[in-house]
Structure formats: C-alpha cells, structure tokens
C-alpha positions in Angstrom: 0.0 0.0 0.0 2.9 2.4 0.8 4.5 1.8 -2.6 1.1 2.5 -4.3 0.6 5.7 -2.3 4.2 6.9 -3.2 3.4 6.1 -6.9 0.3 8.2 -6.9 2.0 11.1 -5.0 4.9 11.0 -7.4 2.7 11.3 -10.5 1.1 14.4 -8.9 4.6 15.8 -8.1 5.7 15.4 -11.8 2.6 17.3 -12.9 3.2 20.1 -10.5 6.8 20.4 -11.5 5.9 20.5 -15.2 3.5 23.4 -14.6 6.1 25.3 -12.6 8.7 25.0 -15.3 6.2 26.6 -17.7 5.1 29.3 -15.2 1.4 28.7 -15.3 -1.2 28.7 -18.0 0.5 31.1 -20.3 3.6 29.0 -20.4 1.7 25.8 -20.8 -0.2 27.3 -23.8 3.2 27.9 -25.5 3.9 24.2 -25.3 1.1 23.5 -27.7 2.9 25.6 -30.3 6.1 23.6 -29.7 4.5 20.2 -29.8 4.7 19.5 -33.5 6.8 16.3 -33.6 4.9 13.1 -32.6 7.7 11.0 -34.1 10.1 12.2 -31.5 7.5 11.3 -28.9 7.3 7.8 -30.4 11.0 7.3 -30.4 11.4 8.8 -26.9 8.8 6.3 -25.6 10.7 3.4 -27.2 14.1 4.5 -25.9 13.0 5.5 -22.4 11.1 2.3 -21.8 13.9 0.1 -23.2 16.3 1.8 -20.8 14.1 1.4 -17.6 12.5 -1.9 -18.9 9.1 -0.9 -17.6 6.3 0.6 -19.6 4.4 1.1 -16.3 7.1 3.5 -15.2 7.1 5.5 -18.4 3.3 5.7 -18.8 3.0 6.8 -15.2 5.5 9.6 -16.0 3.6 10.5 -19.1 0.4 10.8 -17.1 2.2 13.3 -14.8 3.5 15.2 -17.8 0.1 15.4 -19.4 -1.3 16.7 -16.1 1.4 19.4 -16.2 0.5 20.5 -19.7 2.1 18.1 -22.2 -0.4 17.9 -25.2 -2.3 14.6 -25.7 -1.2 14.7 -29.3 2.4 14.2 -28.3 1.7 11.9 -25.3 -0.2 9.3 -27.4 2.8 8.5 -29.6 4.9 8.3 -26.5 2.5 5.6 -25.1 2.8 3.8 -28.4 6.5 3.8 -28.2 6.4 2.6 -24.6 4.5 -0.5 -25.8 7.4 -1.3 -28.1 10.1 -0.5 -25.6 8.7 -2.8 -22.9 9.1 -5.9 -25.2 12.9 -5.7 -24.8 12.7 -7.5 -21.5 11.2 -10.8 -22.7 13.5 -10.7 -25.8 16.5 -10.5 -23.5 15.0 -13.3 -21.4 15.0 -15.5 -24.5 18.8 -15.1 -24.7 19.0 -17.4 -21.7 18.2 -20.3 -24.1 21.0 -19.3 -26.6 23.2 -22.4 -25.8 20.3 -24.7 -26.7 19.4 -24.0 -30.3 16.0 -25.7 -30.5 14.9 -24.1 -27.2 16.3 -20.7 -28.3 14.3 -20.8 -31.6 11.1 -21.3 -29.7 11.9 -18.8 -27.0 13.0 -16.1 -29.4 9.9 -16.6 -31.5 7.6 -16.3 -28.5 9.5 -13.1 -27.3 9.5 -11.3 -30.6 5.9 -12.0 -31.5 5.2 -9.3 -28.9 7.6 -7.0 -30.7 6.0 -7.5 -34.1 2.5 -7.1 -32.7 3.3 -3.7 -31.1 5.1 -2.5 -34.3 2.0 -3.6 -36.4 -0.2 -1.6 -34.0 1.9 1.5 -34.6 1.7 1.0 -38.4 -2.1 0.8 -38.2 -2.9 3.4 -35.6 -0.2 6.1 -35.8 -1.3 7.2 -39.3 -4.9 7.3 -38.1 -3.9 9.4 -35.1 -1.8 11.8 -37.1 -4.5 12.2 -39.8 -7.7 12.3 -37.7 -6.7 12.5 -34.0 -8.5 9.1 -33.7 -7.4 8.1 -30.3 -7.5 11.6 -28.9 -11.1 12.1 -29.9 -12.2 8.6 -28.9 -10.6 8.9 -25.5 -12.1 12.3 -25.0 -15.6 10.9 -25.7 -15.0 7.9 -23.4 -13.7 10.2 -20.7 -16.9 12.2 -20.9 -19.0 9.1 -20.5 -16.9 8.0 -17.5 -17.4 11.4 -15.8 -21.1 11.5 -16.6 -21.8 8.3 -14.7 -20.1 9.7 -11.7 -17.1 7.4 -11.4 -14.8 10.4 -11.4 -15.0 13.2 -8.8 -14.8 16.2 -11.1 -14.3 18.6 -8.2 -11.1 16.8 -7.2 -12.3 17.0 -3.6 -12.7 13.3 -2.7 -10.9 12.0 0.4 -8.7 9.8 -1.7 -7.5 12.7 -3.9 -7.2 15.0 -0.9 -4.8 12.5 0.8 -2.8 12.0 -2.4 -2.8 15.8 -3.1 -1.5 16.5 0.5 1.5 14.3 -0.2 2.3 16.1 -3.4 1.9 19.4 -1.7 4.2 18.4 1.1 6.9 17.5 -1.4 6.3 20.9 -3.1 6.5 22.8 0.1 10.0 21.5 0.8 11.2 23.4 -2.3 9.5 26.6 -1.6 12.8 28.5 -1.3 13.9 27.8 -4.9 12.9 29.9 -7.9 9.9 28.6 -9.7 11.7 27.2 -12.7 14.3 25.2 -10.7 11.7 24.2 -8.2 9.8 22.7 -11.1 12.8 20.9 -12.5 13.5 19.5 -9.0 9.9 18.4 -8.6 10.0 16.5 -12.0 13.3 14.8 -11.0 12.1 13.8 -7.6 8.8 12.6 -9.0 10.4 10.5 -11.7 12.8 8.9 -9.1 9.8 8.2 -6.7 7.9 6.6 -9.6 10.9 4.4 -10.4 11.3 3.4 -6.7 7.6 2.8 -6.1 7.0 0.7 -9.2 10.1 -1.4 -8.4 8.9 -2.0 -4.8 5.3 -2.6 -5.9 6.4 -5.0 -8.6 8.7 -6.9 -6.2 5.9 -7.4 -3.7 3.4 -8.4 -6.3 5.9 -10.8 -8.0 6.7 -12.4 -4.6 3.0 -13.0 -4.0 1.7 -13.8 -7.5 4.4 -15.0 -9.9 4.3 -18.7 -8.8 0.5 -18.6 -9.0 0.6 -16.7 -12.3 2.8 -19.4 -13.9 0.4 -22.1 -12.8 -2.5 -20.1 -14.0 -1.0 -19.5 -17.4 -0.1 -23.2 -17.8 -3.7 -24.3 -16.8 -5.1 -21.9 -19.4 -3.0 -23.3 -22.3 -5.1 -24.8 -25.1 -8.4 -23.4 -23.9 -8.8 -20.9 -26.7 -7.5 -17.4 -27.6 -10.2 -15.6 -25.6 -9.1 -17.5 -22.5 -5.5 -16.8 -23.3 -6.1 -13.0 -23.7 -8.1 -12.9 -20.5 -5.5 -14.8 -18.6 -2.7 -12.6 -19.8 -4.7 -9.5 -18.8 -5.5 -10.8 -15.4 -2.0 -12.0 -14.6 -0.6 -8.6 -15.7 -3.0 -6.7 -13.6 -2.0 -8.8 -10.6 1.8 -8.4 -11.1 1.6 -4.9 -12.5 4.0 -5.7 -15.2 3.6 -6.9 -18.8 7.3 -7.7 -18.9 6.8 -10.1 -16.0 3.9 -11.9 -17.7 5.7 -12.2 -21.1 8.9 -13.2 -19.4 7.1 -16.1 -17.6 5.8 -17.3 -21.0 9.2 -17.3 -22.8 10.9 -20.0 -20.7 7.7 -22.1 -20.8 7.7 -21.8 -24.6 11.4 -22.5 -24.9 10.9 -25.8 -22.9 8.0 -26.7 -25.1 5.3 -26.4 -22.5 3.5 -23.6 -24.5 3.5 -23.4 -28.3 3.8 -20.0 -30.1 0.2 -20.0 -31.2 -0.9 -20.5 -27.6 1.6 -18.0 -26.2 0.5 -15.3 -28.6 -2.9 -14.5 -27.0 -1.2 -14.3 -23.6 1.1 -11.5 -24.8 -2.0 -9.6 -26.2 -3.6 -9.9 -22.8 -0.5 -8.5 -21.2 -0.7 -5.5 -23.5 -4.2 -4.8 -22.1 -3.4 -5.5 -18.5 -0.4 -3.2 -18.4 -2.7 -0.2 -18.9 -3.9 -0.5 -15.3 -0.8 1.4 -14.0 -1.6 4.5 -16.1 -5.2 4.4 -14.9 -4.2 4.2 -11.3 -1.7 7.0 -11.8 -4.4 9.2 -13.3 -6.4 8.9 -10.1 -3.6 10.9 -8.3 -4.2 14.0 -10.3 -6.4 16.7 -8.6 -7.8 20.0 -9.8 -8.5 21.1 -13.4 -5.9 18.8 -15.0 -7.4 15.6 -13.8 -9.5 15.2 -16.9 -6.6 15.3 -19.3 -4.6 13.0 -17.1 -7.4 10.5 -17.1 -7.8 11.0 -20.9 -4.3 9.8 -21.7 -4.8 6.8 -19.4 -8.0 5.9 -21.3 -6.2 6.5 -24.6 -3.5 4.0 -23.6 -6.2 1.4 -22.7 -8.2 2.0 -25.9 -5.1 1.8 -28.0 -4.0 -1.5 -26.5 -7.6 -2.9 -26.5 -8.3 -1.9 -30.1 -5.0 -3.2 -31.3 -6.0 -6.7 -29.9 -9.5 -6.5 -31.3 -8.5 -5.3 -34.8 -5.4 -7.4 -35.4 -6.5 -10.6 -33.8 -10.0 -10.6 -35.4 -8.6 -10.3 -39.0 -6.8 -13.6 -39.9 -4.2 -12.2 -42.3 -3.3 -9.4 -39.8 -3.2 -11.9 -36.9 -0.7 -14.0 -38.7 1.8 -11.1 -39.5 3.4 -11.0 -36.0 3.6 -14.8 -36.0 5.3 -14.9 -39.4 7.7 -12.1 -38.4 8.6 -13.8 -35.1 9.2 -17.1 -36.8 11.5 -15.5 -39.3 13.5 -13.6 -36.7 13.7 -16.8 -34.6 15.0 -18.8 -37.6 17.6 -16.2 -38.5 18.6 -15.7 -34.8 18.9 -19.4 -34.0 21.2 -19.8 -37.0 23.3 -16.7 -36.4 23.2 -15.7 -32.8 25.0 -12.4 -33.4 22.1 -11.2 -35.5 19.7 -11.9 -32.6 21.9 -9.7 -30.4 22.1 -7.0 -33.1 18.3 -7.1 -33.4 17.9 -6.2 -29.7 20.6 -3.5 -29.8 19.5 -1.7 -33.0 15.7 -1.9 -32.6 15.5 -0.9 -28.9 18.6 1.1 -28.3 20.7 1.9 -31.4 18.2 3.5 -33.7 16.1 5.2 -31.0 19.2 6.3 -29.2 20.7 7.9 -32.3 17.5 9.8 -32.9 17.2 10.9 -29.3 20.8 12.0 -29.0 20.6 13.9 -32.3 17.6 15.8 -30.8 19.7 16.4 -27.7 22.5 17.8 -29.9 20.0 20.2 -31.4 19.0 21.3 -27.9 22.6 21.8 -27.0 23.2 24.1 -30.0 20.2 26.1 -28.9 21.7 26.3 -25.4 24.9 27.7 -26.8 22.8 30.5 -28.4 20.9 31.1 -25.1 23.5 30.4 -22.5 21.5 31.0 -19.3 20.6 28.5 -16.6 17.0 29.6 -16.7 16.7 28.6 -20.3 17.9 25.0 -19.7 14.6 23.5 -18.5 12.7 25.1 -21.4 15.2 23.7 -23.8 14.8 20.2 -22.4 11.1 20.4 -23.2 11.8 21.9 -26.6 14.0 18.9 -27.3 11.3 16.5 -26.1 8.5 17.8 -28.3 
C-alpha cells in the first residue's frame, strides 16, 4: 500500500513540477505551439522504456507530464513507443536459451511475437492518429462518459484525492525557497525517481506473491482458446503490475516446449491490455482542473491496446503477420546468434538512441545561443517535443 501511495503522489509531483517549469497557464499554452513532432514522442517512448525496462514507469511519468500540460497529441505517440520498448525484457530473457538452439528458436519466436504485434499496432494506428486524431477524440468521448456516470470526482475533492494531493503538496513545500523554474525541475526529477522506486517496490511485492500462481494459471489456461489466453494474460498482468513479467514467464515455458507459439501469442496480447492499469491508477492521483486530461491519456492508452488486440486478432491475415515475423527472426537468430543480439541492440537502443541523441544535440546548440541556466529547463522540453 505504501508503494502504491508513493506512486500516486509521485505522479502528482511530476505534474506540479511541469506546470512550474512553464510558469502557469500562459507558459503551458506555449507548449502546444512547440508540440509538433509526434515521431520524436514515439522514439522517446521506445528508448526510455527500453532503458528502464518498464512501460508502467514510463506511462506513469507520461500521465504526470500530461497533467502538467504536455499535449495529448504528443503523449499518445509516447505511449505507443512505450508499448514497443517494454518488449525488450522478454527478448533479453529468451537469450538465456541461446546455448540450446532448439529451445532458443522457440523462446525467441515467443518473445519477438510481442515486438511485431506492437510494431504492427503503430503501423495501423499512428497514421490514423496523425491524420484524424482518432485516439485523442475517442478517449475524450469515453472520458466524458466516465465522468457523466459519476465514477470520477470532477471537483477533485474526494478524500482519496485529498490524501494524495496533500502528499504532493508536502513535497512541493520542501522546495518553496527555490525559484519557480528550478523548483519545477527538481519536482520533476524527484517525481520520476519516486515513480521508479515505487514501481520497483510494488512490482517486487506483487511478484513475490503472485508470480508462482501466475505461472500455474497460465499453464492451466493453455489450449483453452484465444479468448481464455487473452483474459489470462490480462488478469496476470493486472495482478503483477508488469507486462514484462507476464511475457517473461511465458518465454521459458515456450522454450521448454510447455507452450506453443500460437498459444503464447494470446497471452502477450492480454499482457498489453493488463499493463494499462498502472496509467489508470496514476491518473487517479491528479487533482484539480488537469485531472480530466490525465485520465484521458490513461484511457487513450487502454483504448489503443484494446483496439490493437480487437482489430489485429480478429482479422486472420493481420493476426498472422506477427507470428510470421517472429518465426522469421527466430529462424535467423537461431542460425546466427550475433544477428539476434544485433536485433535487440538496434531496434530498442541503437536507432532510437541515435534519434534521441541527435535531438539532444540540437537542444545543446540552442543552449549555446541562449547560455542561461533559466533557459535550460525550457530547452529540455523543446527537445522532447
């Protein structure tokens, strides 16, 4: 419970820090002018999640940033990127079978089917989002329905939100002596660190309690149909608060031959849906006028992952694309192991890292032209969007 409370407080702290950096509503409005590059948001989501190996952490941070003024139009591609970045964990887990070629081929195929599924989701939904604002509009509509039935306290005055808000305000009060800009930067850093710590602790506790049961549950659900597999993957991921954990359980089972690729595939889709619970929980921490947009990005994350499963798995030729891609990578990787390692490096770290660092170089050049410490926080946000 303590880890969950710290997580919720930390998300609120990130939002408050973001608002302080931009100096209120006027500064936040200027961010909408800057936010014109969703592709950088996508790459940032991939790279950041691959580094911390937790989409839960990155999406919780994104919720806090949206509460602080980051536009939904930029946040949605970040969430899409986080979905891709989180798959690096189970792909790395498959490397544990590298010395046993037949097992490695099965494990790598099971791991990378998640990669190909999430990449296919981006290919389908990102153009729709850029052209029509599909997820932004749909999540706004769903958010309105959620509020209309009274499940969200629009006043932000519920006891729960008051308790969480008081924790965030306590952290903010400790920095009252700093100038607004640097107090905001410090709040963002403190909030991100607290999110990392709280999710690590929460994940550890839940894994200790549920991982053994989750493995048995997944094994018992094998062969009972794709709907059962998807529901099982969703439930297990909600329980352990980590899609990486769920998919990493499946990979050794697949490598040892307990689960076939076609049975493991639905579990990974369920994990995609279940992992959205963290962003939804994080959104409950936001109080005041920004709670609606914070909840909207959490709903957008859920809708994106749910619709990806519904659209891709319900159309046979689309459904088979991730399986075909995973089998191809597994065949190549099992024959030439250095290519499997290169795949992990370039897809999750190399290409995204080069793009992110090139953006950072651009920010550094701007800093040389505006060499003041007060301009630095703003330049970081300029680089991000």
